[in-house]
PAZA-552144 format. One record per residue: x, y, z of N, C-alpha, C in turn. Coordinates in steps of 0.001 Angstrom, whole numbers, padded with zeros to 6 digits, always signed. Each point is the difference from the previous one (the first is absolute). Layout:
N
XYZXYZXYZ/...
***
This chain:
285
+187284+149710-085801+001510-001443-000239-000205-000585+000983/-000706-001284+000144-000117-000654+001124+001627-000144+000852/+000747-000843-000707+001474+000070+000519+000637+000802+000402/+000706+000345+000586+000826+001353+000171+001439-000474+000730/+001195+000058-000904+001475-000047+000188+000109+000761+000668/+001311-000168+001280+000901+000646+000388+001351-000572-000102/+001207+000860-000040+001392-000696-000019+000573+001339+000807/+001021-000549-000072+001489+001139+000635+000516+000505-000720/+000849+001005+000352+000695+001111-000756+001248-001142-001128/+000368-000539+000928+001594-000956-000568-000129-000434-001207/-001678-000320-000394+000077-000481-001203-000123+000947-001500/-000039+001252+000489+000509+000932-001094-001431-000057-001137/-000984+000087+000138-000908-000549-000758-000261+001715-000613/-000053+000368-001100+000392+001372-000693-001791+000550+000705/+000827+001707-000192-001670+000670+000636-001434-000163-001103/+000474-000222-000879-001158+000016-001129-000798-001558+000068/+000891-000993+000642-000944-001309+000249-000620+000097+001154/+000311+000634+001102-000361+000231+001061-001440+000910+000139/+000346+000613-001198-001028+001295+000198-001116-000742-000899/-000136-000458-001114-000385-000601-001118-001146-001373+000725/+000795-000534+000692-000530-001207+000738-000388+000019+001210/-000230+000883+000471-000333+000308+001229+000829-000632+000953/+001121-000385-000245+001247-000642+001365+000049+001008+001077/+000073-000634+001593+000206+000975+001101+001682-000440-000257/+000505+000763+000865+001507-000357+000200+000610+000704+001600/+000368-000967+000285+000830+000089+001363+001224+000175-000100/+000529+001414+000597+001253-000049-000076+001146-000428+000915/+000964-000577-000374+001208+000236+001354+000372+000803-000032/+001320+000087+000736+000436+001042+000750+001619-000164+000483/+000341+001329-000647+001236-000029-000391+000847+000993+001473/+000694-000657+000391+000688+000158+001649+001492+000923-000341/+000105+001242-000108+001510+000545+000405+000334+000221+001423/+000701-000366+000505-000066+000206+001461-000755+000212+001006/-000598+000912+000561-000833-000230+001018-001258+000691-001063/-000144+000215-001254-000976+000556-000934-000587-001285-001032/-001505+000432+000315-000737-001473-000493-000699+000753-001229/-000143-000428-001285-000835+000729-001038-000705-001478-000956/-001296+000520+000089-000666-000577-000642+000676+000209-001860/-000381-001685-000284+000729+000105-001161-000578+000636-001202/-000124+000795-001204-000637+000967-000631-000869+001262+000481/-000245-000692+001353-000951+001253+000625+000615+000859+000790/+000935-000166+000367+001123+000910+000986+001038+000461-000577/+000200-000892-001042+001494+000061-000572+000199-000497-001731/+000188+001158-001081-000100-000594-001000+001476-000674-000089/+000026-000382-001202+000971-000619-000616+001366+000720+000022/-000341+001476-000605+001286+000800-000188+000458+000353+001905/-000725+000569+000550-000021+000012+001339+001035-000991+000968/-000299-001495-000786+000588-000922+000897+001630-000414-000583/+000162+000409-001226+000937-000192-000596+000781+001356+000275/-000143+001123+000479+000591+001107-000271+000543-000352+001685/-000669-000576+001212-000089-000499+001424+001757-000781-000236/-000708-001109-000755+001206-000979+000325+001225+000573-000468/+000357+000950-001509+000931+000412-000351+000924+000789+000934/-000663+000753+000946+000487+000834+000834+000131-000912+001401/-000283-001276-000012+000721-000366+001678+001353-000343-000192/+000520+000543+001271+001337-000389-000062+000428-000992-000232/+001513-001079-000323+000416-000721-000345-000185-001089+001318/-000077+000287+000631+000085-000706+001576-001738-000064+000586/-000331+000612-000737-001290-000018+000687-000976-001235-000040/-000758-000384+000197-001191-000930+000080-000685+000046-000810/-000042-001345-001189-000929+000459-001392-001538-000024+000284/-000932+000591-000688-001499-000024+000750-000809-001526-000147/-000215-000279+001511-001329-001177-000250-001465-000189-000498/-000385-000993-000045-001861+000328-000541-000698-000881+001196/-001005+000246-000168-001255-000960+001036-001110+000111-000844/-000818-001752-000016-000436-000080-000756-001372+000475+000521/-001228+000141-000960-001315+000983+000532-000502-001176+000859/-000476+000736+001349-000752-000488+001490-001216-000367-000552/-000211-000805+000928-001615-000528-000316-000627+000671-000425/+000088+000978+001135-001511+001435+000389+000272+000742-001265/+000766-000104-000896-000078+000569-001408-000385-001076-000919/-000182-001151+000243-000714-000315-000938-001511-000232+000492/-000239+000133+001344-001220+000002+000634-000838+001185-000647/+000675+001179+000211-000817+001141-000973-000294-000377-001119/+000792-000271-001070-000195-000619-001449-001012-000695+000071/+000057-001319+000813-001545-000422+000251-001000+000259+000146/-000031+001045+001011-001002+000660+000306-000746+001024-001201/+001221+000818-000550-000400+000896-001105-000543-000849-001008/+000360-000931-000355-000305-001165-001339-001135-000034+000492/-000503-000614+001563-001196-000605+000109-001261+001659-000338/+000369+001039+000687-000974+001036-000158-000100+000330-001650/+000761-000391-000881-000076+000479-001298-000662-001097-000775/-000526-000825+000781-000824-001111-000305+000610-001351-000339/+001110-000519+000141+000546-001294-000617-000929-001025+001234/+000033-000776-000761-000590-001377+000908+001097-001219+000567/+001031+000453-001055+001057-001459+000522+001408+000905-000712/+000830-000647+000965+001437+001136-000243+001035-000863-000104/+001262+000412-000869+000929-000951-000213+001238+000858+000560/+000641-000177+001037+001279+000181+000111+000969-000620-000009/+000946+000933-001196+001593-000684-000496+001207+000682+000804/+000668-000632+000147+001506-000369+000480+001180-000075-000947/+000954+001056+000705+001500-000733-000865+000030-001306+001573/+000884-000762-000915+000696-001302+000715+000244+000437+001240/-000883-000976+000960+000048-000698+000869+001665-000038+000454/+000441-000685-000785+001469-000256+000530+001018+000998-000349/-000689+000861-000163+000828+001696-000124-000256+001043+000968/-001036-000107+000383-000960+001122+000548-000708-000494+001328/-000461+001222+000519-001352-000597+000843-000950+000496+000000/-000336+000631-001480-000721+000129-000831-001260-000648+000151/+000012-000891-000305-001015-001349-000191-000802-000495+001769/+000729+000036+000639-000159+000001+000980-001105+001142+000733/+000503+001434-000547-000984+000855+000848-001343+000158-000934/+000091-000574-001097-001466-000762-000642-000856-000608+000355/+000932-001246+000545-001172-000983+000626-000171+000279+001137/+000455+001079+001116-000334+000417+001239-001064+000817-000576/-000072+000540-000691-001062+001195-000330-001187-000779-000521/+000280-000950-000877-001116-000477-000088-000664-000941+001137/+000575-000211+000686-000744-001038+001417-000809+001039+000655/+000155+001369+000098-000802+001066+000563-001130+000260-000345/-000496-000388-001699-000958+000679-000371-000952-001831-000802/-001099+000310+000581-001014-001107+000161-001240+000368-000811/-000177+001129-000376-001333+000056-000860+000376-000262-001777/+000909-000317-000220+000239-000326-001526+001212-001311-000407/-000248-000763-000499+000588-001045-000713+001693+001311-000615/+001489-000973+000774+001062+001028-000121+000993-001545-000387/+000694+000591-001157+001238-001243-000042+001117+001101-000409/+000817-000643+000537+001881+000334-000085+000447-000709-000638/+000461+000511-001210+001209-000697-000923+001299+000720+000444/+001166-001369-000514+001173+000095+000421+000545+000048-001380/+000146+001224-000389+000742+000104-001621+001536-000539-000019/+000609-000478+001059+001190-000969-000043+000645+001263-001049/+000300+000837-000188+000973+000665-000471-000237+001418+000714/+001045+001190-001505+000016+001182+001088-000112+001031-001495/-000248+001532+000122-000113+000661-000967-001081-000543-001061/+000335+000324-001564-001226-000700-000590-000306-001229-000015/+000976-000461+000199+000053-001951-000002-001524-000200+000958/-000020+000739+001305-001262+000208+000671-001283+000378-000929/+000379+001604-000367-000919+000872-000493-000476-000493-001165/+000212-000657-001112-000815-000647-000913-000850-000953+000504/+000307-000872+001493-001024-001097+000194-001496+001374+000363/+000751+000622+001083-001387+001396+000508-000874+000687-001359/+000967-000092-000866-000770+000712-001215-000935-001219-000686/+000659-000983-000348-000983-000801-000462-001303-000550+000804/+000067+000101+001507-000841-000168+000922-001121+000791-000406/+000349+001447-000075-000618+000938-000152-000721+000410-001062/+000510-001086-000973-001104+000348-001471-000524-001286+000238/+000085-001100+000651-001239-000741-000285-000864+000547+001084/+000078+000664+000630-000770+000017+001283-001175+001250-000850/+000807+000856-000324-000628+001150-001487-000737-000881-000948/+000219-001058-000235-000946-001039-001200-001056-000716+000756/-000018-000130+001097-000990-000422+001125+000149-001233+000662/+001127-000231-000673+000602-001474+001202-000614+000123+001330/+000195-001062+000778-000456-000339+001346+001185-000173+001002/+000449+000461+001100+001028-000081+000504+001082-001259+000025/-001281-001246+000108+001089-001506+000129+000214+000146-001508/-000679+000371-001036+000497-000177-001193+001222+000363-000597/+000537+001203+000559+001033+000836-000254+001092-000323+000873/-000230-000670+001365+000988-000531+000687+000230-001578-000856/-000569-000846-000654+000290-000769-000736+001053+000270-000982/-000754+000899-000748+001141+000620-001204+001054+000322+000140/+000462+000812+001147+001047+000081+000564+000961-000819+000027/-000535-001072+000807+001346-001334-000184+000467+000500-001278/-000466-000518-001104+000514-000189-001498+000639+001017-000309/-000507+001783+000658+000669+000950-000801+001518+000063+001216/-000231-000094+001037+001442-000167+000793+001295-001049-000910/-000670-000862-000446+000988-001230-000862+000575+000764-000856/-000793+000835-000295+000130+001013-001876+000999+000923+000399/+000496+000492+000989+000748+001149+000530+001286-000189+000049/+000869+001028-000467+001700-000306-000154+000523+001097+000582/+000723+000279+000905+000763+001070+000415+001564+000129-000003/+000536+001104-000298+001665-000666-000299+000022+001474-000012/+001314+000357+000590+000502+001575+000428+001554+000101-000047/+000940+001303-000603+001232-000356+001076+000055+001314+000976/+001026+000261+000493-000036+001008+000856+001177+000768-000558/+000060+001300+000843+001474+000199-000341+001222+000027+001295/-000508-000568+001248+000910-000398+000856-001077-000576+000575/+000535-001093+000888-000834-000677+000811+000436+000578+001418/+000319+001055+000249+000618+000712+001500-001525-000178+000585/-001009+000638-000808-001760+000141+000715-000471-001524+000605/+000122-000780-001029-000408-001550-000104+000916-000527+001302/+000743+000012+000047+001045-000481+001168-000587+000867+001392/+000106+001111-000174-000688+001280+001340-001319-000786+000560/-000612-000139-001245-001383-000659+000576-000432-001403+000609/+000907-000406-000458-000327-001623+000162-000129-001141-000405/-000325+000962-001531-000548-001278-000946+000966-000845-000650/+001437+000587+000108+001319-000849-000649+000896+000069+001281/+000663-001016-000339+001288-000390+001191+001223+001668+000008/+000881-000565+000528+001047+001351-000276+001052-000541-001090/+000196-001589+000109+000476-000294-000996-000192-000329-001215/-001285+000273-000591-000873+000280-000768+000150+001075-000751/+000173+001484+001402-000142+001049-000590+002075+000204-000458/+000809-000617+000533+001437+000376-000023+000054-001161-001716/-000393-000717-000771-000093-000732-001044-000644+001132-000799/-001042+000903+000199-000720+000900-000770+001001+001097-000361/+000665+000366+001029+000850+001367+000106+001157+000411-000874/+000068-001585-000534+001595+000129-000931+000509-000223-001508/+000643+000986+000177+000423+000608-001795-001640+000324-000713/-000601+000983+000707-000829+000365-001018-001101-001253-000389/-000475-000723+001121-001073-001637-000533-001129+000621+000572/-000574-000153-000983-001634-000013+000042-000932-000793+000690/-000538-000181+001081-000341-001599+000533-001443-000184-001264/-000227-001237+000033-001541-000420-000625-000728-000528+000800/-001294+000107+000512-000575-000187+001040-001355-000379-000668/-000794-001345+000098-001594-000068+000014-000209+000166+001563/-001623+000108-000018-000861-000766+000882-000657-000960-000480/+000340-001306+000850-000392-001115-000385-000836-001096+001532/-000934-000523-000361-000426-000030+001235-000392+000649+001254/-000409+001293-000314-000077+000879+000756+001365+000540+000787/+000955-000425-000435+001532+000493+000373+000590+000643-000613/+001069+000924+000346+001153+000873-001081+000677-000874-000006/+000971-000390-001182+001203-001243-000134+000826+000630-000778/+001166+000528+000299+001167-000219-001100+000195-001006-000874/-000053+000180-001969+000083-000629-000274+001228+000057-001114/+000706+001359-000153+001200-000366-000920+000723+001575+000205/+000813+000585-000778+000476+001499+000174+000859+000006-001208/-000492+001246-000579+000634+000591-001125+000689+001035+000101/+001373-000110-000763+000848+001499-000155-000752+000582-001018/-000492+001355+001192-000024+001307-000840-001835+000149-000298/-000438+001153-000046-001739+000055+000316-000382-000383-001633/+001047-000182-001333-000723-000339-001189-000607-001109-000343/+001335-000867+000830-000465-001546+000157-001044-000248+000934/-000189+000257+000884-000997+000065+001049-001255+000063-000602/-000269+001262-000698-001109-000301-000233-000729-000983-001216/+001348-000401-000777-000235-000819-001248-000641-001316+001242/+000813-000034+000781-000149-001347+000756-001467-000140+000275/-000388+001003+000696-001369+000208+000495-001143-000410-000979/+000382+000289-001460-000905-000229-000961-000255-001293-000271/+001403-000854+000149+000465-001488-000836-000753-000807+001446/-000122+000227+001249-000457-000746+001105-001320+000371+000118/-000614+000812-000836-001622+000068-000140-000373-000898-001340/+001061-000287-001108-000188-000643-001024+000067-001397+000118/+001104-000774+000739-000196-001037+000554-001226-000281+000895/-000653+000699+000510-001420-000358+000789-001287+000203-000965/+000147+000739-000880-001361+000323-000735+000137-000132-001389/+001291-000463-000674+000363+000148-001147-000608+000978-001083/-000829-000125-001016-000768+000757-000756-001383+000099+000644/-000426-000694+000583-001562+000551+000701-000040+000925+000225/-001378+001097-000237-000287+001025+000907+000326+000431+001003/+000205+001092+000398+000152+000508+001027-000792+001523+000334/-000432+000131+001533+000230+001292+000395+001138+000514+000449/+000475+000846+000125+001589+000171+000278+000053+001552+001021/+000643+000046+001101+000511+001122+000387+001397+000370-000041/+000283+000943-000329+001678+000688+000106-000113+000776+001250/+000215-000643+001382+000238+000981+000999+001155+000593+000399/+000365+000800+000799+001440+001016+000206-000179+000448+001188/+001335+000443+000790-000262+000514+000943+001508+001389-000110/-000952+000821-000395+000885+001816-000418+000394-000465-001565/-000032-000366-000643+000775-000085-001336-001060-000336-001028/-001203+000885+000258-000933+000368-000876+000479-000298-001876/+000833+000941+000066+000632-000009-001506+000333-001099-000875/+001066-000638+001270+000238-001352-000481-001103-001277-000334/-000810+000117+000947-001168-000947-000120-001033+000193-001271/-000252+001528-000385-000387+000503-001178+000731-000629-001334/+001151+000205+000114+000966-000545-001305-000092-001803+000118/+000104-000535+001125-000077-001298-000267-001140-000555-001110/-001141+000960+000020-001381-000548-000401+000330-000699-001400/+000946+000766-000859+000123-000836-000942+000444-000958-000040/+001146-000345+000507+000524-001448+000215-000685-000897+000328/-001163-000052+000834-000742-000661+000699-001031-000214-000864/-000767+000740-001195-001147-000045-000769+000622-000892-000729/+001339+000422-000791+000742-000857-001479+000159-001634+000839/+000469-000504+001184+000388-001387+000016-001302-000382+001217/-001320+000569+000409-001063-001059+000511-001286+000444-000546/-001114-000927-000194-000762+000563-000529-001144+000392+000862/+000089+001530+000056-000195+000460+001310-001685+000508-000863/-001001-000616+001177-001209+000713-000678-000485+001456+000436/+000651-000004+001512-000014+001454+001096+000914+000463+000648/+000627+001186-000321+001220+000360+000581-000002+001445+001107/+000492-000096+001402-000435+000908+000992+001539+000358+000059/+000253+001333+000254+001370-000214+000687-000630+001064+001263/+000596-000404+000990-000474+000512+001426+000993+000080+001136/-000371+000734+000764+001314+000407+000932-000124-001144+001363/+001162-000039+000168+000225-001497+001623-000858+000937+001015/+000238+001189+000225-000643+000531+000812+001136+000031+001763/-000364+000835+000745+001286+000231+001217-000356-001122+000713/-001138-001049+000351+000254-000818+000726+000696-000944-000544/-000089-000364-000793+001091-001217-000871+001056+000729-000009/+000304+001310-000699+001268+000154-000416+000868+000082+001080/-000777+000180+001726+000816+000292+001213+000980-001406+000155/-000605-001158-000569+000289-001265+000467+001308-000655-001214/-000608+001157-001614+001189-000715-001059+000350+001305-000435/-000128+000772+000171+001241+001219-000074-000515+000615-001203/+000869+000948-000320-000441+000680-001404+000670-000682-001002/-000277+000226-001150+000494-000874-001514-000315-001360-000289/-001572-000427+000766-000262-001324-000017-000569+000099-002160/-000104-000899-000049-000621-000385-001593-000556-001512+000012/-001439+000332+000164-000740-001413-000230-000937-000288-000971/-000003-001221-000418-001565-000443-000421-000758-000784+000431/-001361+000195-000160-000818-000721+000837-001066-000786-001344/+000454-000704-000272-001148-000733-001316-001371-000832+000538/-000767+000262-000089-001431-001177-000235-000163-000526-001139/+000255-000999-000354-000419-000751-000869-001328-000530-000289/-000692+000559-001392-001703-000050-000179+000076-000844-001093/-001182-000109+000007-000479-001178-001467+000222+000708-001364/-000878+001496+000199-000147+000700-001524+000588+000984+000367/
***
């Protein structure tokens, strides 16, 4: 493999894609007070939600930190040692995380081979689909330049929308204002959000969970119509609900590939339990 792809864990690329396509992953960290855990490596999904549920009501919520430049640099050197001749680093939106800057700093430290850094301008599988496509192109023999050129079109074809059970976590993380959080907490209202131009944007609210999930589908339909998509249903600690959502999604959209993925501790610390999201990549066939 001439080109090796390296991503961050907040893109939620499923393990089978990481393994099959040789994608290296740099973990973000979850912070409970003075304790720091590497996402997936030192804190499992189950352990994270157990700790979250056990927090006293007045205790600070967990926070997150992006992968460090050193983590990216170690991954770069591993890829080089394994025969990579060119490297692509992908990152969640630079407008929402310092991950992209960490990747840029790491790339500047390595001068022995070409390295490109790609801002997915999204989160979770909104960025993960871009990483997956990049690795598929690399596997097919595309050069680094060709992959970066192709990703510009891929990024425009990605649509990510989600609903959260509460805005408490997003407000605490600074991703939304307290006023927006107040609105979203009223009368069983379920906030609807999208990632657009790299920014998290509230776009509406629905009364109740069933209506919110229906609106998730409608928002994707408004962007892709009946054009074929690769689709991910992403959830935080509601796997049964996500699996049950498969049927509704498959009936409403022209789905060529469907994944159900876990949001993971690093993003669940920011969005809270109960997230249901759709990450769609429009494809040609």
